[in-house]
GUTORDO-956746 format. One record per residue (C-alpha): z, y, x; residue in three letters. Coordinates in steps of 0.5 Angstrom, whole numbers, plus 500, padded with zeros to 3 digits. Example, Ala and Ser with C-alpha at 12.3 -4.5 7.8 and 13.67 -1.06 7.14 Angstrom:
2
<atom w="516" v="491" u="525" rest="ALA"/>
<atom w="514" v="498" u="527" rest="SER"/>
***
This chain:
375
<atom w="578" v="800" u="363" rest="MET"/>
<atom w="577" v="794" u="367" rest="PRO"/>
<atom w="574" v="794" u="374" rest="SER"/>
<atom w="568" v="791" u="376" rest="SER"/>
<atom w="571" v="785" u="379" rest="LYS"/>
<atom w="575" v="784" u="373" rest="ALA"/>
<atom w="568" v="784" u="369" rest="SER"/>
<atom w="564" v="780" u="373" rest="GLN"/>
<atom w="570" v="774" u="373" rest="ALA"/>
<atom w="570" v="775" u="366" rest="LYS"/>
<atom w="563" v="774" u="365" rest="SER"/>
<atom w="563" v="768" u="370" rest="LEU"/>
<atom w="568" v="764" u="366" rest="ASN"/>
<atom w="564" v="765" u="360" rest="ALA"/>
<atom w="558" v="762" u="363" rest="LEU"/>
<atom w="562" v="756" u="366" rest="THR"/>
<atom w="560" v="749" u="363" rest="PRO"/>
<atom w="564" v="746" u="359" rest="ALA"/>
<atom w="565" v="740" u="364" rest="TYR"/>
<atom w="564" v="740" u="371" rest="ASP"/>
<atom w="560" v="734" u="371" rest="SER"/>
<atom w="554" v="738" u="368" rest="ILE"/>
<atom w="553" v="741" u="374" rest="LEU"/>
<atom w="552" v="734" u="377" rest="GLU"/>
<atom w="546" v="733" u="372" rest="LEU"/>
<atom w="539" v="734" u="375" rest="ALA"/>
<atom w="533" v="735" u="370" rest="PRO"/>
<atom w="530" v="729" u="367" rest="TYR"/>
<atom w="524" v="727" u="371" rest="GLN"/>
<atom w="518" v="726" u="366" rest="THR"/>
<atom w="512" v="722" u="369" rest="GLY"/>
<atom w="507" v="727" u="372" rest="LYS"/>
<atom w="502" v="730" u="366" rest="PRO"/>
<atom w="495" v="730" u="367" rest="VAL"/>
<atom w="494" v="737" u="367" rest="GLU"/>
<atom w="499" v="738" u="373" rest="GLU"/>
<atom w="495" v="733" u="377" rest="LEU"/>
<atom w="489" v="737" u="376" rest="THR"/>
<atom w="492" v="744" u="378" rest="ARG"/>
<atom w="495" v="741" u="384" rest="GLU"/>
<atom w="489" v="737" u="387" rest="TYR"/>
<atom w="483" v="739" u="383" rest="GLY"/>
<atom w="482" v="732" u="380" rest="VAL"/>
<atom w="479" v="731" u="374" rest="PHE"/>
<atom w="478" v="724" u="373" rest="ASP"/>
<atom w="485" v="722" u="372" rest="VAL"/>
<atom w="488" v="716" u="370" rest="VAL"/>
<atom w="496" v="716" u="367" rest="LYS"/>
<atom w="500" v="710" u="368" rest="LEU"/>
<atom w="507" v="713" u="369" rest="ALA"/>
<atom w="510" v="714" u="362" rest="SER"/>
<atom w="509" v="708" u="358" rest="ASN"/>
<atom w="505" v="711" u="353" rest="GLU"/>
<atom w="500" v="707" u="349" rest="ASN"/>
<atom w="493" v="707" u="352" rest="PRO"/>
<atom w="490" v="705" u="346" rest="MET"/>
<atom w="493" v="711" u="342" rest="GLY"/>
<atom w="495" v="710" u="335" rest="CYS"/>
<atom w="492" v="707" u="329" rest="SER"/>
<atom w="486" v="711" u="325" rest="PRO"/>
<atom w="491" v="711" u="319" rest="LYS"/>
<atom w="495" v="716" u="323" rest="VAL"/>
<atom w="490" v="721" u="324" rest="THR"/>
<atom w="488" v="721" u="316" rest="LEU"/>
<atom w="496" v="722" u="315" rest="ALA"/>
<atom w="496" v="728" u="320" rest="ILE"/>
<atom w="490" v="731" u="317" rest="THR"/>
<atom w="493" v="731" u="310" rest="GLU"/>
<atom w="499" v="735" u="312" rest="GLN"/>
<atom w="495" v="741" u="316" rest="LEU"/>
<atom w="495" v="745" u="309" rest="GLY"/>
<atom w="503" v="744" u="309" rest="GLU"/>
<atom w="505" v="747" u="316" rest="LEU"/>
<atom w="508" v="753" u="313" rest="ALA"/>
<atom w="513" v="748" u="309" rest="ARG"/>
<atom w="519" v="745" u="312" rest="TYR"/>
<atom w="519" v="738" u="312" rest="PRO"/>
<atom w="524" v="733" u="308" rest="ASP"/>
<atom w="530" v="734" u="312" rest="GLY"/>
<atom w="532" v="727" u="309" rest="ASN"/>
<atom w="526" v="724" u="311" rest="GLY"/>
<atom w="526" v="720" u="305" rest="TYR"/>
<atom w="519" v="717" u="305" rest="TYR"/>
<atom w="519" v="715" u="312" rest="LEU"/>
<atom w="526" v="712" u="311" rest="LYS"/>
<atom w="524" v="708" u="305" rest="GLN"/>
<atom w="518" v="705" u="309" rest="ALA"/>
<atom w="523" v="703" u="315" rest="LEU"/>
<atom w="528" v="700" u="309" rest="SER"/>
<atom w="522" v="696" u="307" rest="ASP"/>
<atom w="520" v="694" u="314" rest="PHE"/>
<atom w="527" v="692" u="317" rest="THR"/>
<atom w="530" v="690" u="310" rest="ASN"/>
<atom w="536" v="694" u="311" rest="ILE"/>
<atom w="539" v="699" u="306" rest="SER"/>
<atom w="536" v="706" u="306" rest="ILE"/>
<atom w="543" v="709" u="308" rest="ASP"/>
<atom w="543" v="705" u="314" rest="CYS"/>
<atom w="538" v="709" u="317" rest="ILE"/>
<atom w="538" v="716" u="322" rest="THR"/>
<atom w="532" v="719" u="324" rest="LEU"/>
<atom w="531" v="723" u="330" rest="GLY"/>
<atom w="526" v="727" u="335" rest="ASN"/>
<atom w="525" v="721" u="339" rest="GLY"/>
<atom w="530" v="716" u="341" rest="SER"/>
<atom w="532" v="720" u="346" rest="ASN"/>
<atom w="535" v="725" u="341" rest="ASP"/>
<atom w="539" v="719" u="337" rest="LEU"/>
<atom w="542" v="717" u="344" rest="LEU"/>
<atom w="544" v="724" u="345" rest="ASP"/>
<atom w="547" v="724" u="338" rest="ILE"/>
<atom w="551" v="718" u="339" rest="LEU"/>
<atom w="554" v="720" u="345" rest="ALA"/>
<atom w="556" v="727" u="342" rest="ARG"/>
<atom w="559" v="723" u="336" rest="SER"/>
<atom w="563" v="718" u="339" rest="PHE"/>
<atom w="564" v="720" u="346" rest="VAL"/>
<atom w="569" v="725" u="349" rest="GLY"/>
<atom w="571" v="727" u="356" rest="SER"/>
<atom w="577" v="722" u="356" rest="LYS"/>
<atom w="572" v="717" u="354" rest="ASP"/>
<atom w="567" v="712" u="358" rest="ALA"/>
<atom w="560" v="710" u="357" rest="ILE"/>
<atom w="558" v="703" u="360" rest="VAL"/>
<atom w="551" v="701" u="362" rest="TYR"/>
<atom w="547" v="697" u="367" rest="SER"/>
<atom w="545" v="699" u="374" rest="GLN"/>
<atom w="537" v="700" u="373" rest="TYR"/>
<atom w="538" v="702" u="366" rest="GLY"/>
<atom w="535" v="708" u="363" rest="PHE"/>
<atom w="537" v="714" u="367" rest="VAL"/>
<atom w="539" v="718" u="360" rest="VAL"/>
<atom w="545" v="713" u="359" rest="TYR"/>
<atom w="548" v="716" u="366" rest="SER"/>
<atom w="546" v="723" u="364" rest="MET"/>
<atom w="549" v="723" u="357" rest="LEU"/>
<atom w="556" v="721" u="360" rest="ALA"/>
<atom w="556" v="727" u="365" rest="LYS"/>
<atom w="554" v="731" u="359" rest="MET"/>
<atom w="560" v="729" u="355" rest="GLN"/>
<atom w="564" v="730" u="361" rest="GLY"/>
<atom w="566" v="723" u="360" rest="ALA"/>
<atom w="566" v="717" u="365" rest="THR"/>
<atom w="560" v="713" u="367" rest="GLY"/>
<atom w="561" v="706" u="369" rest="ILE"/>
<atom w="555" v="703" u="372" rest="GLU"/>
<atom w="555" v="695" u="372" rest="VAL"/>
<atom w="551" v="692" u="378" rest="PRO"/>
<atom w="545" v="689" u="375" rest="ALA"/>
<atom w="543" v="681" u="376" rest="GLN"/>
<atom w="536" v="680" u="378" rest="ARG"/>
<atom w="534" v="687" u="376" rest="PHE"/>
<atom w="537" v="686" u="369" rest="GLY"/>
<atom w="543" v="686" u="365" rest="HIS"/>
<atom w="549" v="682" u="367" rest="ASP"/>
<atom w="553" v="682" u="360" rest="LEU"/>
<atom w="559" v="678" u="363" rest="LYS"/>
<atom w="560" v="683" u="368" rest="ALA"/>
<atom w="559" v="689" u="363" rest="MET"/>
<atom w="564" v="685" u="358" rest="ARG"/>
<atom w="569" v="685" u="364" rest="GLN"/>
<atom w="568" v="693" u="365" rest="ALA"/>
<atom w="569" v="694" u="357" rest="VAL"/>
<atom w="576" v="690" u="358" rest="ALA"/>
<atom w="578" v="694" u="364" rest="ASP"/>
<atom w="577" v="700" u="361" rest="ASN"/>
<atom w="580" v="701" u="355" rest="ALA"/>
<atom w="577" v="708" u="354" rest="ASN"/>
<atom w="570" v="705" u="353" rest="THR"/>
<atom w="567" v="708" u="347" rest="LYS"/>
<atom w="559" v="706" u="348" rest="ILE"/>
<atom w="556" v="700" u="351" rest="VAL"/>
<atom w="548" v="702" u="352" rest="PHE"/>
<atom w="544" v="696" u="353" rest="ILE"/>
<atom w="536" v="697" u="353" rest="ALA"/>
<atom w="532" v="691" u="351" rest="ASN"/>
<atom w="527" v="690" u="354" rest="PRO"/>
<atom w="530" v="694" u="359" rest="ASN"/>
<atom w="527" v="700" u="362" rest="ASN"/>
<atom w="524" v="701" u="368" rest="PRO"/>
<atom w="525" v="693" u="370" rest="THR"/>
<atom w="522" v="690" u="364" rest="GLY"/>
<atom w="527" v="685" u="363" rest="THR"/>
<atom w="529" v="682" u="357" rest="LEU"/>
<atom w="536" v="679" u="354" rest="LEU"/>
<atom w="536" v="673" u="349" rest="GLN"/>
<atom w="539" v="674" u="342" rest="SER"/>
<atom w="544" v="669" u="343" rest="ALA"/>
<atom w="546" v="672" u="349" rest="GLU"/>
<atom w="547" v="679" u="346" rest="LEU"/>
<atom w="550" v="676" u="340" rest="TYR"/>
<atom w="556" v="673" u="344" rest="ASP"/>
<atom w="557" v="679" u="348" rest="PHE"/>
<atom w="557" v="683" u="341" rest="VAL"/>
<atom w="562" v="678" u="339" rest="ALA"/>
<atom w="567" v="679" u="345" rest="SER"/>
<atom w="568" v="686" u="345" rest="VAL"/>
<atom w="573" v="690" u="341" rest="PRO"/>
<atom w="570" v="693" u="334" rest="SER"/>
<atom w="572" v="700" u="337" rest="SER"/>
<atom w="567" v="699" u="342" rest="VAL"/>
<atom w="560" v="701" u="339" rest="LEU"/>
<atom w="554" v="697" u="342" rest="VAL"/>
<atom w="548" v="701" u="342" rest="VAL"/>
<atom w="541" v="697" u="343" rest="LEU"/>
<atom w="536" v="701" u="346" rest="ASP"/>
<atom w="530" v="697" u="343" rest="GLU"/>
<atom w="524" v="702" u="345" rest="ALA"/>
<atom w="519" v="697" u="347" rest="TYR"/>
<atom w="521" v="691" u="342" rest="ILE"/>
<atom w="514" v="691" u="339" rest="GLU"/>
<atom w="512" v="688" u="345" rest="TYR"/>
<atom w="517" v="682" u="345" rest="SER"/>
<atom w="519" v="682" u="337" rest="PRO"/>
<atom w="522" v="675" u="339" rest="GLU"/>
<atom w="528" v="678" u="341" rest="SER"/>
<atom w="529" v="683" u="335" rest="ASN"/>
<atom w="536" v="683" u="334" rest="ASN"/>
<atom w="536" v="686" u="327" rest="ARG"/>
<atom w="541" v="681" u="324" rest="ALA"/>
<atom w="547" v="683" u="328" rest="LEU"/>
<atom w="547" v="689" u="323" rest="LEU"/>
<atom w="549" v="684" u="318" rest="ASP"/>
<atom w="555" v="682" u="321" rest="GLU"/>
<atom w="558" v="687" u="326" rest="PHE"/>
<atom w="559" v="694" u="324" rest="ASP"/>
<atom w="559" v="697" u="331" rest="ASN"/>
<atom w="552" v="695" u="333" rest="VAL"/>
<atom w="547" v="701" u="333" rest="VAL"/>
<atom w="539" v="699" u="334" rest="ILE"/>
<atom w="535" v="705" u="336" rest="VAL"/>
<atom w="528" v="705" u="336" rest="ARG"/>
<atom w="522" v="709" u="337" rest="THR"/>
<atom w="515" v="711" u="335" rest="PHE"/>
<atom w="513" v="713" u="342" rest="SER"/>
<atom w="511" v="707" u="345" rest="LYS"/>
<atom w="507" v="701" u="341" rest="ALA"/>
<atom w="506" v="706" u="335" rest="TYR"/>
<atom w="502" v="711" u="340" rest="GLY"/>
<atom w="506" v="717" u="337" rest="LEU"/>
<atom w="509" v="720" u="344" rest="ALA"/>
<atom w="507" v="727" u="343" rest="GLY"/>
<atom w="510" v="727" u="336" rest="LEU"/>
<atom w="517" v="725" u="338" rest="ARG"/>
<atom w="520" v="720" u="332" rest="VAL"/>
<atom w="525" v="715" u="333" rest="GLY"/>
<atom w="530" v="712" u="328" rest="TYR"/>
<atom w="537" v="708" u="329" rest="ALA"/>
<atom w="539" v="702" u="324" rest="LEU"/>
<atom w="547" v="702" u="324" rest="SER"/>
<atom w="552" v="701" u="319" rest="SER"/>
<atom w="552" v="706" u="313" rest="PRO"/>
<atom w="559" v="709" u="316" rest="ALA"/>
<atom w="556" v="710" u="323" rest="VAL"/>
<atom w="549" v="713" u="319" rest="ALA"/>
<atom w="553" v="718" u="315" rest="ASP"/>
<atom w="557" v="720" u="321" rest="LEU"/>
<atom w="550" v="721" u="325" rest="LEU"/>
<atom w="547" v="725" u="320" rest="ASN"/>
<atom w="552" v="730" u="320" rest="ARG"/>
<atom w="551" v="731" u="327" rest="ILE"/>
<atom w="544" v="731" u="327" rest="ARG"/>
<atom w="540" v="738" u="327" rest="GLN"/>
<atom w="537" v="739" u="320" rest="PRO"/>
<atom w="529" v="738" u="320" rest="PHE"/>
<atom w="529" v="734" u="327" rest="ASN"/>
<atom w="523" v="731" u="325" rest="VAL"/>
<atom w="517" v="735" u="323" rest="SER"/>
<atom w="513" v="734" u="317" rest="ARG"/>
<atom w="507" v="732" u="321" rest="VAL"/>
<atom w="511" v="727" u="325" rest="GLY"/>
<atom w="514" v="724" u="318" rest="LEU"/>
<atom w="507" v="723" u="315" rest="ALA"/>
<atom w="505" v="720" u="322" rest="ALA"/>
<atom w="510" v="715" u="323" rest="ALA"/>
<atom w="510" v="712" u="316" rest="ALA"/>
<atom w="502" v="711" u="317" rest="ALA"/>
<atom w="503" v="708" u="323" rest="ALA"/>
<atom w="509" v="703" u="321" rest="LEU"/>
<atom w="504" v="701" u="315" rest="ALA"/>
<atom w="499" v="699" u="320" rest="ASP"/>
<atom w="502" v="692" u="323" rest="GLN"/>
<atom w="495" v="689" u="324" rest="SER"/>
<atom w="494" v="695" u="329" rest="PHE"/>
<atom w="501" v="693" u="333" rest="ILE"/>
<atom w="499" v="686" u="333" rest="SER"/>
<atom w="492" v="688" u="337" rest="GLU"/>
<atom w="496" v="693" u="341" rest="VAL"/>
<atom w="501" v="687" u="343" rest="ARG"/>
<atom w="495" v="682" u="344" rest="GLN"/>
<atom w="491" v="687" u="349" rest="THR"/>
<atom w="498" v="689" u="353" rest="ASN"/>
<atom w="499" v="681" u="354" rest="ALA"/>
<atom w="492" v="680" u="357" rest="GLY"/>
<atom w="492" v="686" u="361" rest="GLN"/>
<atom w="499" v="684" u="364" rest="MET"/>
<atom w="497" v="678" u="366" rest="ARG"/>
<atom w="491" v="681" u="369" rest="TRP"/>
<atom w="495" v="686" u="373" rest="LEU"/>
<atom w="500" v="680" u="375" rest="GLU"/>
<atom w="494" v="676" u="378" rest="LYS"/>
<atom w="492" v="682" u="382" rest="GLN"/>
<atom w="499" v="684" u="385" rest="PHE"/>
<atom w="499" v="676" u="387" rest="ASP"/>
<atom w="492" v="677" u="390" rest="ALA"/>
<atom w="495" v="683" u="394" rest="LEU"/>
<atom w="501" v="680" u="396" rest="GLY"/>
<atom w="505" v="684" u="392" rest="LEU"/>
<atom w="512" v="682" u="389" rest="ALA"/>
<atom w="513" v="684" u="382" rest="PHE"/>
<atom w="518" v="683" u="376" rest="ILE"/>
<atom w="516" v="679" u="370" rest="LYS"/>
<atom w="516" v="684" u="364" rest="SER"/>
<atom w="517" v="684" u="357" rest="SER"/>
<atom w="515" v="691" u="355" rest="ALA"/>
<atom w="508" v="695" u="357" rest="ASN"/>
<atom w="510" v="696" u="364" rest="PHE"/>
<atom w="511" v="692" u="370" rest="ILE"/>
<atom w="515" v="694" u="376" rest="MET"/>
<atom w="511" v="692" u="383" rest="VAL"/>
<atom w="514" v="692" u="390" rest="GLN"/>
<atom w="510" v="696" u="395" rest="ILE"/>
<atom w="513" v="698" u="402" rest="GLU"/>
<atom w="513" v="705" u="403" rest="GLU"/>
<atom w="512" v="706" u="396" rest="ALA"/>
<atom w="513" v="714" u="396" rest="ALA"/>
<atom w="507" v="714" u="401" rest="VAL"/>
<atom w="503" v="710" u="397" rest="ILE"/>
<atom w="505" v="714" u="390" rest="ASN"/>
<atom w="502" v="720" u="394" rest="GLN"/>
<atom w="496" v="717" u="396" rest="ALA"/>
<atom w="495" v="715" u="389" rest="LEU"/>
<atom w="496" v="722" u="386" rest="LEU"/>
<atom w="491" v="725" u="391" rest="GLU"/>
<atom w="486" v="720" u="388" rest="GLN"/>
<atom w="488" v="721" u="381" rest="GLY"/>
<atom w="492" v="715" u="379" rest="VAL"/>
<atom w="499" v="717" u="376" rest="ILE"/>
<atom w="504" v="712" u="377" rest="VAL"/>
<atom w="512" v="712" u="377" rest="ARG"/>
<atom w="516" v="712" u="383" rest="PRO"/>
<atom w="523" v="709" u="382" rest="LEU"/>
<atom w="527" v="713" u="388" rest="ILE"/>
<atom w="531" v="716" u="382" rest="GLY"/>
<atom w="534" v="709" u="380" rest="TYR"/>
<atom w="535" v="707" u="387" rest="GLY"/>
<atom w="529" v="703" u="388" rest="LEU"/>
<atom w="525" v="706" u="394" rest="GLU"/>
<atom w="520" v="701" u="395" rest="ASP"/>
<atom w="518" v="700" u="388" rest="TRP"/>
<atom w="513" v="703" u="383" rest="LEU"/>
<atom w="513" v="702" u="375" rest="ARG"/>
<atom w="506" v="702" u="373" rest="VAL"/>
<atom w="504" v="702" u="365" rest="THR"/>
<atom w="499" v="697" u="363" rest="VAL"/>
<atom w="493" v="701" u="361" rest="GLY"/>
<atom w="487" v="699" u="358" rest="VAL"/>
<atom w="482" v="694" u="362" rest="ALA"/>
<atom w="478" v="700" u="365" rest="GLU"/>
<atom w="485" v="704" u="367" rest="GLU"/>
<atom w="488" v="698" u="370" rest="ASN"/>
<atom w="481" v="696" u="374" rest="THR"/>
<atom w="481" v="703" u="377" rest="ARG"/>
<atom w="489" v="703" u="379" rest="LEU"/>
<atom w="487" v="696" u="383" rest="ILE"/>
<atom w="481" v="699" u="386" rest="ASP"/>
<atom w="485" v="705" u="388" rest="THR"/>
<atom w="491" v="701" u="391" rest="LEU"/>
<atom w="486" v="696" u="395" rest="LYS"/>
<atom w="483" v="702" u="398" rest="SER"/>
<atom w="489" v="705" u="400" rest="ILE"/>
<atom w="493" v="699" u="403" rest="LEU"/>
<atom w="486" v="697" u="407" rest="ASN"/>
<atom w="486" v="704" u="410" rest="ALA"/>
<atom w="493" v="703" u="413" rest="GLU"/>
***
C-alpha cells in the first residue's frame, strides 16, 4: 500500500498544470459590475462607462426575436447556427462555409489559439493590444512576443520583423480599431503587412469595434489570402454583450478546423435569434454610430477644456491621461461613475472611458470636474 507522502505526491503531480506559464496567468479583470459597486459603496445611481457596451442598448427587433424564443428554451439551439450563418453570409458576401460562430469573439480567439498554437510556437501581438492575446500564449504554453507600440498603436514594420525573427510564429493578433487605445490601421497598411508575412502565419484581425469605423473594413483580404481570419462580435455596437455572440470569417479550410474544435451548442438559441435580428437592423447601427461620433466629439472638447490629454479614438471609447489616475478612478467609483483603469496595460496614468449617451457623459464630466477642483 503506498505511503501517505507517495499518495500526496501522486495527487500533486496529477494537479500540475500542463504548462508552467498557466501559473503566471492572472484572471481577466472585467469592468466593475454595477451591482458590485452598489454593494461596496451603497451607490444606486450608477453610470457604467467601463466595458465599452452600447449605452443605447440593442435594436427593438432584437427584443421581439428574443420573445419568440421563450417558448423553446427547453430545446437545444441549432448547433450549426444555419440561419445566423446565412444572414452573415449575405451581409459579408462570403460563403457560409467560411463562417464560424462563437460565444462572443473571445471564444473564437481561444479556439484559434487552441487550433494552431502549440507549446513550441509563438504568438505576436502589440504592446497595448488586447490583454487576452498574451493570456492565450500563456494558456498554450507558447511564447508571447510583445512588439513595442508606435504612438500607442500597432507598429506593423516592427511586427513584420518579429515574425521574420521568430520562425516558430503561428499567429499574429491585430486589433483594429485597437482596444484600449482606439487607434486605427488603414486597409492599405494591413494589406501590405499580410502580403509580407509567410502564408504559414495566421493573421487574425480582431474587429470587435469595426462598426464604429466601417471605412476600415478589411473583408476583401479574405478573397486573396487564406491565412487571414477576421473576428467580430455582437457585444459592442449591436448591444448584445449579455448574450455572447461572435463570428469569424476565414478560408473554408480554417473554418472547417475551427468548427471541429469549438464546443457544441456554443451559441444559445436566444443568442442566435437575437444576433440575426440585430444584423438585419442596420439603420439602428447607423444611429448608434452617429450618436457615438457626436458624443465622442463632445467628450474631446470637455477633456481639452480640462487640460487633459487623450488619444483620438476610432471606436466607442476614449483613453484619457490623468495624473494619479488610480486615485481619480477611486473617487469616481465612490460617486457612482465606473470607468476603466489601465494599469494592467502598463498605462498607470490613463483611464479608458466608454462613450455613453449625453446624460451619462455629462455626469462623468461634472463628477470629474468636482474631483479635480477638490484636489
